mmCIF file as gemmi writes it, N, C-alpha and C atoms, coordinates in Angstrom:
data_model
loop_
_atom_site.group_PDB
_atom_site.id
_atom_site.type_symbol
_atom_site.label_atom_id
_atom_site.label_alt_id
_atom_site.label_comp_id
_atom_site.label_asym_id
_atom_site.label_entity_id
_atom_site.label_seq_id
_atom_site.pdbx_PDB_ins_code
_atom_site.Cartn_x
_atom_site.Cartn_y
_atom_site.Cartn_z
_atom_site.occupancy
_atom_site.B_iso_or_equiv
_atom_site.pdbx_formal_charge
_atom_site.auth_seq_id
_atom_site.auth_asym_id
_atom_site.pdbx_PDB_model_num
ATOM 1 N N . MET Axp A 1 ? -195.939 -83.766 -98.499 1 0 ? 1 A 1
ATOM 2 C CA . MET Axp A 1 ? -194.661 -83.338 -98.66 1 0 ? 1 A 1
ATOM 3 C C . MET Axp A 1 ? -194.305 -81.934 -98.05 1 0 ? 1 A 1
ATOM 4 N N . ARG Axp A 2 ? -195.065 -81.021 -98.513 1 0 ? 2 A 1
ATOM 5 C CA . ARG Axp A 2 ? -195.016 -79.49 -98.084 1 0 ? 2 A 1
ATOM 6 C C . ARG Axp A 2 ? -194.982 -79.517 -96.459 1 0 ? 2 A 1
ATOM 7 N N . LEU Axp A 3 ? -196.04 -80.3 -95.859 1 0 ? 3 A 1
ATOM 8 C CA . LEU Axp A 3 ? -196.062 -80.335 -94.478 1 0 ? 3 A 1
ATOM 9 C C . LEU Axp A 3 ? -194.935 -80.686 -93.734 1 0 ? 3 A 1
ATOM 10 N N . ILE Axp A 4 ? -194.344 -81.712 -94.179 1 0 ? 4 A 1
ATOM 11 C CA . ILE Axp A 4 ? -193.039 -82.179 -93.743 1 0 ? 4 A 1
ATOM 12 C C . ILE Axp A 4 ? -191.849 -81.089 -93.672 1 0 ? 4 A 1
ATOM 13 N N . THR Axp A 5 ? -191.907 -80.542 -94.841 1 0 ? 5 A 1
ATOM 14 C CA . THR Axp A 5 ? -190.732 -79.463 -94.922 1 0 ? 5 A 1
ATOM 15 C C . THR Axp A 5 ? -191.166 -78.166 -93.935 1 0 ? 5 A 1
ATOM 16 N N . ALA Axp A 6 ? -192.357 -77.911 -93.962 1 0 ? 6 A 1
ATOM 17 C CA . ALA Axp A 6 ? -192.707 -76.729 -92.854 1 0 ? 6 A 1
ATOM 18 C C . ALA Axp A 6 ? -192.301 -77.226 -91.485 1 0 ? 6 A 1
ATOM 19 N N . ARG Axp A 7 ? -192.592 -78.542 -91.153 1 0 ? 7 A 1
ATOM 20 C CA . ARG Axp A 7 ? -192.248 -79.042 -89.815 1 0 ? 7 A 1
ATOM 21 C C . ARG Axp A 7 ? -190.663 -79.034 -89.481 1 0 ? 7 A 1
ATOM 22 N N . HIS Axp A 8 ? -190.062 -79.321 -90.568 1 0 ? 8 A 1
ATOM 23 C CA . HIS Axp A 8 ? -188.507 -79.343 -90.484 1 0 ? 8 A 1
ATOM 24 C C . HIS Axp A 8 ? -188.121 -77.936 -90.34 1 0 ? 8 A 1
ATOM 25 N N . LEU Axp A 9 ? -188.624 -77.182 -91.016 1 0 ? 9 A 1
ATOM 26 C CA . LEU Axp A 9 ? -188.22 -75.609 -90.938 1 0 ? 9 A 1
ATOM 27 C C . LEU Axp A 9 ? -188.47 -75.018 -89.433 1 0 ? 9 A 1
ATOM 28 N N . LEU Axp A 10 ? -189.636 -75.458 -88.849 1 0 ? 10 A 1
ATOM 29 C CA . LEU Axp A 10 ? -189.952 -74.838 -87.635 1 0 ? 10 A 1
ATOM 30 C C . LEU Axp A 10 ? -188.952 -75.628 -86.55 1 0 ? 10 A 1
ATOM 31 N N . ALA Axp A 11 ? -188.671 -76.852 -86.62 1 0 ? 11 A 1
ATOM 32 C CA . ALA Axp A 11 ? -187.871 -77.554 -85.833 1 0 ? 11 A 1
ATOM 33 C C . ALA Axp A 11 ? -186.423 -76.888 -85.994 1 0 ? 11 A 1
ATOM 34 N N . LEU Axp A 12 ? -186.023 -76.587 -87.11 1 0 ? 12 A 1
ATOM 35 C CA . LEU Axp A 12 ? -184.625 -76.054 -87.27 1 0 ? 12 A 1
ATOM 36 C C . LEU Axp A 12 ? -184.654 -74.577 -86.675 1 0 ? 12 A 1
ATOM 37 N N . ALA Axp A 13 ? -185.818 -73.749 -86.803 1 0 ? 13 A 1
ATOM 38 C CA . ALA Axp A 13 ? -185.789 -72.651 -86.173 1 0 ? 13 A 1
ATOM 39 C C . ALA Axp A 13 ? -185.689 -72.566 -84.743 1 0 ? 13 A 1
ATOM 40 N N . LEU Axp A 14 ? -186.437 -73.343 -84.192 1 0 ? 14 A 1
ATOM 41 C CA . LEU Axp A 14 ? -186.385 -73.59 -82.562 1 0 ? 14 A 1
ATOM 42 C C . LEU Axp A 14 ? -185.127 -74.01 -82.111 1 0 ? 14 A 1
ATOM 43 N N . THR Axp A 15 ? -184.371 -74.97 -82.968 1 0 ? 15 A 1
ATOM 44 C CA . THR Axp A 15 ? -183.089 -75.503 -82.591 1 0 ? 15 A 1
ATOM 45 C C . THR Axp A 15 ? -182.098 -74.238 -82.564 1 0 ? 15 A 1
ATOM 46 N N . ALA Axp A 16 ? -182.258 -73.368 -83.739 1 0 ? 16 A 1
ATOM 47 C CA . ALA Axp A 16 ? -181.213 -72.273 -83.657 1 0 ? 16 A 1
ATOM 48 C C . ALA Axp A 16 ? -181.323 -71.215 -82.633 1 0 ? 16 A 1
ATOM 49 N N . LEU Axp A 17 ? -182.792 -70.999 -82.272 1 0 ? 17 A 1
ATOM 50 C CA . LEU Axp A 17 ? -183.011 -70.16 -81.214 1 0 ? 17 A 1
ATOM 51 C C . LEU Axp A 17 ? -182.261 -70.616 -79.758 1 0 ? 17 A 1
ATOM 52 N N . SER Axp A 18 ? -182.583 -71.879 -79.606 1 0 ? 18 A 1
ATOM 53 C CA . SER Axp A 18 ? -181.946 -72.446 -78.435 1 0 ? 18 A 1
ATOM 54 C C . SER Axp A 18 ? -180.578 -72.419 -78.228 1 0 ? 18 A 1
ATOM 55 N N . LEU Axp A 19 ? -179.837 -72.607 -79.376 1 0 ? 19 A 1
ATOM 56 C CA . LEU Axp A 19 ? -178.467 -72.67 -79.482 1 0 ? 19 A 1
ATOM 57 C C . LEU Axp A 19 ? -177.854 -71.156 -79.22 1 0 ? 19 A 1
ATOM 58 N N . SER Axp A 20 ? -178.579 -70.285 -79.946 1 0 ? 20 A 1
ATOM 59 C CA . SER Axp A 20 ? -178.141 -68.925 -79.793 1 0 ? 20 A 1
ATOM 60 C C . SER Axp A 20 ? -178.033 -68.433 -78.378 1 0 ? 20 A 1
ATOM 61 N N . ALA Axp A 21 ? -179.047 -68.904 -77.526 1 0 ? 21 A 1
ATOM 62 C CA . ALA Axp A 21 ? -179.101 -68.578 -76.174 1 0 ? 21 A 1
ATOM 63 C C . ALA Axp A 21 ? -177.88 -69.201 -75.442 1 0 ? 21 A 1
ATOM 64 N N . CYS Axp A 22 ? -177.471 -70.382 -75.817 1 0 ? 22 A 1
ATOM 65 C CA . CYS Axp A 22 ? -176.302 -70.993 -75.076 1 0 ? 22 A 1
ATOM 66 C C . CYS Axp A 22 ? -174.918 -70.093 -75.472 1 0 ? 22 A 1
ATOM 67 N N . VAL Axp A 23 ? -174.924 -69.511 -76.674 1 0 ? 23 A 1
ATOM 68 C CA . VAL Axp A 23 ? -173.776 -68.967 -77.082 1 0 ? 23 A 1
ATOM 69 C C . VAL Axp A 23 ? -173.519 -67.629 -76.236 1 0 ? 23 A 1
ATOM 70 N N . SER Axp A 24 ? -174.659 -66.953 -75.986 1 0 ? 24 A 1
ATOM 71 C CA . SER Axp A 24 ? -174.542 -65.728 -75.322 1 0 ? 24 A 1
ATOM 72 C C . SER Axp A 24 ? -174.327 -65.866 -73.797 1 0 ? 24 A 1
ATOM 73 N N . ARG Axp A 25 ? -174.23 -67.129 -73.344 1 0 ? 25 A 1
ATOM 74 C CA . ARG Axp A 25 ? -173.961 -67.123 -71.883 1 0 ? 25 A 1
ATOM 75 C C . ARG Axp A 25 ? -172.742 -66.613 -71.481 1 0 ? 25 A 1
ATOM 76 N N . THR Axp A 26 ? -171.709 -66.65 -72.252 1 0 ? 26 A 1
ATOM 77 C CA . THR Axp A 26 ? -170.333 -66.155 -71.736 1 0 ? 26 A 1
ATOM 78 C C . THR Axp A 26 ? -170.019 -64.721 -72.019 1 0 ? 26 A 1
ATOM 79 N N . GLU Axp A 27 ? -171.136 -64.067 -72.524 1 0 ? 27 A 1
ATOM 80 C CA . GLU Axp A 27 ? -171.081 -62.503 -72.769 1 0 ? 27 A 1
ATOM 81 C C . GLU Axp A 27 ? -171.151 -61.801 -71.345 1 0 ? 27 A 1
ATOM 82 N N . VAL Axp A 28 ? -170.381 -60.946 -71.2 1 0 ? 28 A 1
ATOM 83 C CA . VAL Axp A 28 ? -170.414 -60.13 -69.924 1 0 ? 28 A 1
ATOM 84 C C . VAL Axp A 28 ? -171.886 -59.31 -69.863 1 0 ? 28 A 1
ATOM 85 N N . PRO Axp A 29 ? -172.496 -59.353 -68.753 1 0 ? 29 A 1
ATOM 86 C CA . PRO Axp A 29 ? -173.946 -58.776 -68.539 1 0 ? 29 A 1
ATOM 87 C C . PRO Axp A 29 ? -173.606 -57.22 -68.678 1 0 ? 29 A 1
ATOM 88 N N . MET Axp A 30 ? -174.581 -56.499 -69.258 1 0 ? 30 A 1
ATOM 89 C CA . MET Axp A 30 ? -174.681 -55.072 -69.431 1 0 ? 30 A 1
ATOM 90 C C . MET Axp A 30 ? -174.515 -54.358 -68.038 1 0 ? 30 A 1
ATOM 91 N N . SER Axp A 31 ? -175.145 -54.94 -67.083 1 0 ? 31 A 1
ATOM 92 C CA . SER Axp A 31 ? -175.145 -54.287 -65.671 1 0 ? 31 A 1
ATOM 93 C C . SER Axp A 31 ? -173.761 -54.454 -64.966 1 0 ? 31 A 1
ATOM 94 N N . ALA Axp A 32 ? -172.814 -55.171 -65.584 1 0 ? 32 A 1
ATOM 95 C CA . ALA Axp A 32 ? -171.475 -55.125 -65.021 1 0 ? 32 A 1
ATOM 96 C C . ALA Axp A 32 ? -170.703 -53.819 -65.215 1 0 ? 32 A 1
ATOM 97 N N . GLY Axp A 33 ? -171.052 -52.96 -66.009 1 0 ? 33 A 1
ATOM 98 C CA . GLY Axp A 33 ? -170.323 -51.7 -66.216 1 0 ? 33 A 1
ATOM 99 C C . GLY Axp A 33 ? -169.315 -51.785 -66.837 1 0 ? 33 A 1
ATOM 100 N N . LEU Axp A 34 ? -168.889 -52.853 -67.655 1 0 ? 34 A 1
ATOM 101 C CA . LEU Axp A 34 ? -167.751 -53.037 -68.436 1 0 ? 34 A 1
ATOM 102 C C . LEU Axp A 34 ? -167.911 -53.002 -69.899 1 0 ? 34 A 1
ATOM 103 N N . SER Axp A 35 ? -168.776 -52.097 -70.363 1 0 ? 35 A 1
ATOM 104 C CA . SER Axp A 35 ? -169.148 -52.262 -71.748 1 0 ? 35 A 1
ATOM 105 C C . SER Axp A 35 ? -167.893 -51.428 -72.579 1 0 ? 35 A 1
ATOM 106 N N . GLU Axp A 36 ? -167.033 -50.753 -71.876 1 0 ? 36 A 1
ATOM 107 C CA . GLU Axp A 36 ? -166.078 -50.056 -72.647 1 0 ? 36 A 1
ATOM 108 C C . GLU Axp A 36 ? -164.995 -51.007 -72.857 1 0 ? 36 A 1
ATOM 109 N N . ASP Axp A 37 ? -164.16 -50.53 -73.936 1 0 ? 37 A 1
ATOM 110 C CA . ASP Axp A 37 ? -162.959 -51.246 -74.366 1 0 ? 37 A 1
ATOM 111 C C . ASP Axp A 37 ? -161.9 -51.205 -73.144 1 0 ? 37 A 1
ATOM 112 N N . ASP Axp A 38 ? -161.375 -52.434 -72.683 1 0 ? 38 A 1
ATOM 113 C CA . ASP Axp A 38 ? -160.466 -52.447 -71.65 1 0 ? 38 A 1
ATOM 114 C C . ASP Axp A 38 ? -159.151 -51.563 -71.917 1 0 ? 38 A 1
ATOM 115 N N . ASP Axp A 39 ? -158.795 -51.798 -73.042 1 0 ? 39 A 1
ATOM 116 C CA . ASP Axp A 39 ? -157.45 -51.134 -73.537 1 0 ? 39 A 1
ATOM 117 C C . ASP Axp A 39 ? -157.664 -49.629 -73.431 1 0 ? 39 A 1
ATOM 118 N N . ALA Axp A 40 ? -158.779 -49.125 -74.071 1 0 ? 40 A 1
ATOM 119 C CA . ALA Axp A 40 ? -158.996 -47.564 -74.044 1 0 ? 40 A 1
ATOM 120 C C . ALA Axp A 40 ? -159.186 -47.158 -72.626 1 0 ? 40 A 1
ATOM 121 N N . TYR Axp A 41 ? -159.871 -47.864 -71.797 1 0 ? 41 A 1
ATOM 122 C CA . TYR Axp A 41 ? -160.128 -47.483 -70.425 1 0 ? 41 A 1
ATOM 123 C C . TYR Axp A 41 ? -158.823 -47.386 -69.56 1 0 ? 41 A 1
ATOM 124 N N . CYS Axp A 42 ? -157.958 -48.467 -69.833 1 0 ? 42 A 1
ATOM 125 C CA . CYS Axp A 42 ? -156.787 -48.513 -69.09 1 0 ? 42 A 1
ATOM 126 C C . CYS Axp A 42 ? -155.657 -47.587 -69.547 1 0 ? 42 A 1
ATOM 127 N N . ARG Axp A 43 ? -155.831 -47.281 -70.702 1 0 ? 43 A 1
ATOM 128 C CA . ARG Axp A 43 ? -154.799 -46.099 -71.318 1 0 ? 43 A 1
ATOM 129 C C . ARG Axp A 43 ? -155.29 -44.816 -70.82 1 0 ? 43 A 1
ATOM 130 N N . ARG Axp A 44 ? -156.519 -44.661 -70.798 1 0 ? 44 A 1
ATOM 131 C CA . ARG Axp A 44 ? -157.033 -43.264 -70.128 1 0 ? 44 A 1
ATOM 132 C C . ARG Axp A 44 ? -156.757 -43.077 -68.662 1 0 ? 44 A 1
ATOM 133 N N . THR Axp A 45 ? -156.925 -44.111 -67.985 1 0 ? 45 A 1
ATOM 134 C CA . THR Axp A 45 ? -156.858 -44.033 -66.585 1 0 ? 45 A 1
ATOM 135 C C . THR Axp A 45 ? -155.54 -44.364 -66.002 1 0 ? 45 A 1
ATOM 136 N N . ALA Axp A 46 ? -154.716 -45.358 -66.606 1 0 ? 46 A 1
ATOM 137 C CA . ALA Axp A 46 ? -153.57 -45.761 -65.934 1 0 ? 46 A 1
ATOM 138 C C . ALA Axp A 46 ? -152.228 -45.295 -66.733 1 0 ? 46 A 1
ATOM 139 N N . GLY Axp A 47 ? -152.372 -44.725 -67.846 1 0 ? 47 A 1
ATOM 140 C CA . GLY Axp A 47 ? -151.227 -44.309 -68.8 1 0 ? 47 A 1
ATOM 141 C C . GLY Axp A 47 ? -150.844 -45.253 -69.892 1 0 ? 47 A 1
ATOM 142 N N . THR Axp A 48 ? -149.561 -45.319 -70.394 1 0 ? 48 A 1
ATOM 143 C CA . THR Axp A 48 ? -149.28 -45.898 -71.579 1 0 ? 48 A 1
ATOM 144 C C . THR Axp A 48 ? -149.258 -47.497 -71.384 1 0 ? 48 A 1
ATOM 145 N N . ALA Axp A 49 ? -149.435 -48.179 -72.468 1 0 ? 49 A 1
ATOM 146 C CA . ALA Axp A 49 ? -149.386 -49.642 -72.349 1 0 ? 49 A 1
ATOM 147 C C . ALA Axp A 49 ? -148.209 -50.101 -71.862 1 0 ? 49 A 1
ATOM 148 N N . GLY Axp A 50 ? -148.036 -51.178 -71.103 1 0 ? 50 A 1
ATOM 149 C CA . GLY Axp A 50 ? -146.739 -51.752 -70.519 1 0 ? 50 A 1
ATOM 150 C C . GLY Axp A 50 ? -146.419 -51.291 -69.267 1 0 ? 50 A 1
ATOM 151 N N . SER Axp A 51 ? -146.841 -50.05 -68.834 1 0 ? 51 A 1
ATOM 152 C CA . SER Axp A 51 ? -146.538 -49.6 -67.559 1 0 ? 51 A 1
ATOM 153 C C . SER Axp A 51 ? -147.241 -50.561 -66.495 1 0 ? 51 A 1
ATOM 154 N N . PRO Axp A 52 ? -146.6 -50.6 -65.16 1 0 ? 52 A 1
ATOM 155 C CA . PRO Axp A 52 ? -147.126 -51.301 -64.096 1 0 ? 52 A 1
ATOM 156 C C . PRO Axp A 52 ? -148.599 -50.965 -63.708 1 0 ? 52 A 1
ATOM 157 N N . GLU Axp A 53 ? -148.989 -49.699 -63.926 1 0 ? 53 A 1
ATOM 158 C CA . GLU Axp A 53 ? -150.348 -49.334 -63.613 1 0 ? 53 A 1
ATOM 159 C C . GLU Axp A 53 ? -151.261 -49.843 -64.715 1 0 ? 53 A 1
ATOM 160 N N . TYR Axp A 54 ? -150.776 -49.885 -65.897 1 0 ? 54 A 1
ATOM 161 C CA . TYR Axp A 54 ? -151.6 -50.207 -67.101 1 0 ? 54 A 1
ATOM 162 C C . TYR Axp A 54 ? -152.01 -51.787 -66.906 1 0 ? 54 A 1
ATOM 163 N N . VAL Axp A 55 ? -150.744 -52.47 -66.608 1 0 ? 55 A 1
ATOM 164 C CA . VAL Axp A 55 ? -150.97 -53.985 -66.389 1 0 ? 55 A 1
ATOM 165 C C . VAL Axp A 55 ? -151.785 -54.22 -65.171 1 0 ? 55 A 1
ATOM 166 N N . ALA Axp A 56 ? -151.797 -53.631 -64.171 1 0 ? 56 A 1
ATOM 167 C CA . ALA Axp A 56 ? -152.72 -53.846 -62.993 1 0 ? 56 A 1
ATOM 168 C C . ALA Axp A 56 ? -154.069 -53.4 -63.281 1 0 ? 56 A 1
ATOM 169 N N . CYS Axp A 57 ? -154.376 -52.45 -64.105 1 0 ? 57 A 1
ATOM 170 C CA . CYS Axp A 57 ? -155.583 -52.198 -64.535 1 0 ? 57 A 1
ATOM 171 C C . CYS Axp A 57 ? -156.295 -53.243 -65.437 1 0 ? 57 A 1
ATOM 172 N N . ARG Axp A 58 ? -155.4 -53.643 -66.315 1 0 ? 58 A 1
ATOM 173 C CA . ARG Axp A 58 ? -156.09 -54.715 -67.202 1 0 ? 58 A 1
ATOM 174 C C . ARG Axp A 58 ? -156.291 -56.006 -66.416 1 0 ? 58 A 1
ATOM 175 N N . LYS Axp A 59 ? -155.6 -56.341 -65.392 1 0 ? 59 A 1
ATOM 176 C CA . LYS Axp A 59 ? -155.748 -57.457 -64.602 1 0 ? 59 A 1
ATOM 177 C C . LYS Axp A 59 ? -156.939 -57.128 -63.652 1 0 ? 59 A 1
ATOM 178 N N . ASP Axp A 60 ? -157.158 -56.052 -63.11 1 0 ? 60 A 1
ATOM 179 C CA . ASP Axp A 60 ? -158.526 -55.776 -62.526 1 0 ? 60 A 1
ATOM 180 C C . ASP Axp A 60 ? -159.745 -55.811 -63.165 1 0 ? 60 A 1
ATOM 181 N N . ARG Axp A 61 ? -159.568 -55.361 -64.447 1 0 ? 61 A 1
ATOM 182 C CA . ARG Axp A 61 ? -160.695 -55.479 -65.396 1 0 ? 61 A 1
ATOM 183 C C . ARG Axp A 61 ? -161.147 -56.892 -65.78 1 0 ? 61 A 1
ATOM 184 N N . ASP Axp A 62 ? -160.055 -57.648 -65.871 1 0 ? 62 A 1
ATOM 185 C CA . ASP Axp A 62 ? -160.227 -59.226 -66.201 1 0 ? 62 A 1
ATOM 186 C C . ASP Axp A 62 ? -160.968 -59.768 -65.109 1 0 ? 62 A 1
ATOM 187 N N . VAL Axp A 63 ? -160.461 -59.383 -63.678 1 0 ? 63 A 1
ATOM 188 C CA . VAL Axp A 63 ? -161.185 -60.05 -62.537 1 0 ? 63 A 1
ATOM 189 C C . VAL Axp A 63 ? -162.692 -59.516 -62.547 1 0 ? 63 A 1
ATOM 190 N N . GLN Axp A 64 ? -162.847 -58.306 -62.823 1 0 ? 64 A 1
ATOM 191 C CA . GLN Axp A 64 ? -164.237 -57.789 -62.687 1 0 ? 64 A 1
ATOM 192 C C . GLN Axp A 64 ? -165.149 -58.481 -63.696 1 0 ? 64 A 1
ATOM 193 N N . ARG Axp A 65 ? -164.605 -58.745 -64.882 1 0 ? 65 A 1
ATOM 194 C CA . ARG Axp A 65 ? -165.338 -59.403 -65.931 1 0 ? 65 A 1
ATOM 195 C C . ARG Axp A 65 ? -165.651 -60.812 -65.684 1 0 ? 65 A 1
ATOM 196 N N . GLY Axp A 66 ? -164.65 -61.565 -65.032 1 0 ? 66 A 1
ATOM 197 C CA . GLY Axp A 66 ? -164.86 -62.821 -64.571 1 0 ? 66 A 1
ATOM 198 C C . GLY Axp A 66 ? -165.966 -62.976 -63.493 1 0 ? 66 A 1
ATOM 199 N N . ASP Axp A 67 ? -165.797 -61.992 -62.571 1 0 ? 67 A 1
ATOM 200 C CA . ASP Axp A 67 ? -166.785 -62.062 -61.452 1 0 ? 67 A 1
ATOM 201 C C . ASP Axp A 67 ? -168.273 -61.747 -62.085 1 0 ? 67 A 1
ATOM 202 N N . ALA Axp A 68 ? -168.361 -60.775 -62.904 1 0 ? 68 A 1
ATOM 203 C CA . ALA Axp A 68 ? -169.496 -60.576 -63.574 1 0 ? 68 A 1
ATOM 204 C C . ALA Axp A 68 ? -170.228 -61.628 -64.238 1 0 ? 68 A 1
ATOM 205 N N . VAL Axp A 69 ? -169.384 -62.475 -65.017 1 0 ? 69 A 1
ATOM 206 C CA . VAL Axp A 69 ? -169.827 -63.628 -65.655 1 0 ? 69 A 1
ATOM 207 C C . VAL Axp A 69 ? -170.39 -64.725 -64.632 1 0 ? 69 A 1
ATOM 208 N N . THR Axp A 70 ? -169.44 -64.839 -63.533 1 0 ? 70 A 1
ATOM 209 C CA . THR Axp A 70 ? -169.78 -65.826 -62.633 1 0 ? 70 A 1
ATOM 210 C C . THR Axp A 70 ? -171.048 -65.435 -61.923 1 0 ? 70 A 1
ATOM 211 N N . ARG Axp A 71 ? -171.411 -64.228 -61.477 1 0 ? 71 A 1
ATOM 212 C CA . ARG Axp A 71 ? -172.66 -63.852 -60.861 1 0 ? 71 A 1
ATOM 213 C C . ARG Axp A 71 ? -173.755 -64.086 -61.829 1 0 ? 71 A 1
ATOM 214 N N . ALA Axp A 72 ? -173.582 -63.701 -63.045 1 0 ? 72 A 1
ATOM 215 C CA . ALA Axp A 72 ? -174.792 -63.972 -64.201 1 0 ? 72 A 1
ATOM 216 C C . ALA Axp A 72 ? -175.151 -65.549 -64.273 1 0 ? 72 A 1
ATOM 217 N N . ASP Axp A 73 ? -174.02 -66.296 -64.295 1 0 ? 73 A 1
ATOM 218 C CA . ASP Axp A 73 ? -174.237 -67.686 -64.43 1 0 ? 73 A 1
ATOM 219 C C . ASP Axp A 73 ? -174.887 -68.259 -63.122 1 0 ? 73 A 1
ATOM 220 N N . LYS Axp A 74 ? -174.555 -67.797 -62.044 1 0 ? 74 A 1
ATOM 221 C CA . LYS Axp A 74 ? -175.033 -68.298 -60.7 1 0 ? 74 A 1
ATOM 222 C C . LYS Axp A 74 ? -176.623 -67.758 -60.537 1 0 ? 74 A 1
ATOM 223 N N . LYS Axp A 75 ? -176.837 -66.593 -61.019 1 0 ? 75 A 1
ATOM 224 C CA . LYS Axp A 75 ? -178.353 -66.111 -61.176 1 0 ? 75 A 1
ATOM 225 C C . LYS Axp A 75 ? -179.058 -67.063 -62.152 1 0 ? 75 A 1
ATOM 226 N N . GLN Axp A 76 ? -178.575 -67.511 -63.348 1 0 ? 76 A 1
ATOM 227 C CA . GLN Axp A 76 ? -179.217 -68.162 -64.189 1 0 ? 76 A 1
ATOM 228 C C . GLN Axp A 76 ? -179.514 -69.613 -63.648 1 0 ? 76 A 1
ATOM 229 N N . ARG Axp A 77 ? -178.413 -70.171 -62.929 1 0 ? 77 A 1
ATOM 230 C CA . ARG Axp A 77 ? -178.614 -71.432 -62.429 1 0 ? 77 A 1
ATOM 231 C C . ARG Axp A 77 ? -179.678 -71.442 -61.143 1 0 ? 77 A 1
ATOM 232 N N . ASP Axp A 78 ? -179.726 -70.429 -60.424 1 0 ? 78 A 1
ATOM 233 C CA . ASP Axp A 78 ? -180.624 -70.19 -59.346 1 0 ? 78 A 1
ATOM 234 C C . ASP Axp A 78 ? -182.002 -70.046 -60.021 1 0 ? 78 A 1
ATOM 235 N N . LEU Axp A 79 ? -182.146 -69.442 -60.993 1 0 ? 79 A 1
ATOM 236 C CA . LEU Axp A 79 ? -183.556 -69.099 -61.542 1 0 ? 79 A 1
ATOM 237 C C . LEU Axp A 79 ? -183.96 -70.542 -62.07 1 0 ? 79 A 1
ATOM 238 N N . GLY Axp A 80 ? -183.139 -71.32 -62.883 1 0 ? 80 A 1
ATOM 239 C CA . GLY Axp A 80 ? -183.496 -72.675 -63.408 1 0 ? 80 A 1
ATOM 240 C C . GLY Axp A 80 ? -184.016 -73.476 -62.218 1 0 ? 80 A 1
ATOM 241 N N . GLU Axp A 81 ? -183.188 -73.674 -60.959 1 0 ? 81 A 1
ATOM 242 C CA . GLU Axp A 81 ? -183.471 -74.373 -59.949 1 0 ? 81 A 1
ATOM 243 C C . GLU Axp A 81 ? -184.799 -73.977 -59.417 1 0 ? 81 A 1
ATOM 244 N N . TRP Axp A 82 ? -185.046 -72.712 -59.178 1 0 ? 82 A 1
ATOM 245 C CA . TRP Axp A 82 ? -186.339 -72.216 -58.707 1 0 ? 82 A 1
ATOM 246 C C . TRP Axp A 82 ? -187.59 -72.542 -59.573 1 0 ? 82 A 1
ATOM 247 N N . MET Axp A 83 ? -187.222 -72.593 -60.888 1 0 ? 83 A 1
ATOM 248 C CA . MET Axp A 83 ? -188.376 -72.971 -61.739 1 0 ? 83 A 1
ATOM 249 C C . MET Axp A 83 ? -188.73 -74.426 -61.691 1 0 ? 83 A 1
ATOM 250 N N . LEU Axp A 84 ? -187.555 -75.198 -61.474 1 0 ? 84 A 1
ATOM 251 C CA . LEU Axp A 84 ? -187.805 -76.814 -61.504 1 0 ? 84 A 1
ATOM 252 C C . LEU Axp A 84 ? -188.669 -77.006 -60.027 1 0 ? 84 A 1
ATOM 253 N N . ASN Axp A 85 ? -188.189 -76.233 -58.915 1 0 ? 85 A 1
ATOM 254 C CA . ASN Axp A 85 ? -188.764 -76.435 -57.691 1 0 ? 85 A 1
ATOM 255 C C . ASN Axp A 85 ? -190.264 -75.845 -57.536 1 0 ? 85 A 1
ATOM 256 N N . HIS Axp A 86 ? -190.661 -74.934 -58.268 1 0 ? 86 A 1
ATOM 257 C CA . HIS Axp A 86 ? -191.938 -74.346 -58.264 1 0 ? 86 A 1
ATOM 258 C C . HIS Axp A 86 ? -192.558 -74.382 -59.651 1 0 ? 86 A 1
ATOM 259 N N . PRO Axp A 87 ? -193.234 -75.637 -59.981 1 0 ? 87 A 1
ATOM 260 C CA . PRO Axp A 87 ? -193.761 -75.672 -61.394 1 0 ? 87 A 1
ATOM 261 C C . PRO Axp A 87 ? -195.222 -75.032 -61.586 1 0 ? 87 A 1
ATOM 262 N N . ASN Axp A 88 ? -195.603 -74.409 -60.585 1 0 ? 88 A 1
ATOM 263 C CA . ASN Axp A 88 ? -197.052 -73.723 -60.764 1 0 ? 88 A 1
ATOM 264 C C . ASN Axp A 88 ? -196.841 -72.316 -61.355 1 0 ? 88 A 1
């Protein structure tokens, strides 16, 4: 009985680790240079919230963030494909 419980706990732990990796896929990579809060950055560089410069700054940050996530996803897919094609 105790052996079955240990196996179940091990399987549960492995499943939780696998799922936690999937959750972090949508996070912006640290190498993107976008770790600072967008609002604080745009207020400092473009002025008050609601101004045309502020709105443009926020849009630019959104585009940069999306591009960083896209690049990270592509790198992950490329790595997975390479690993499938080179099993040695």
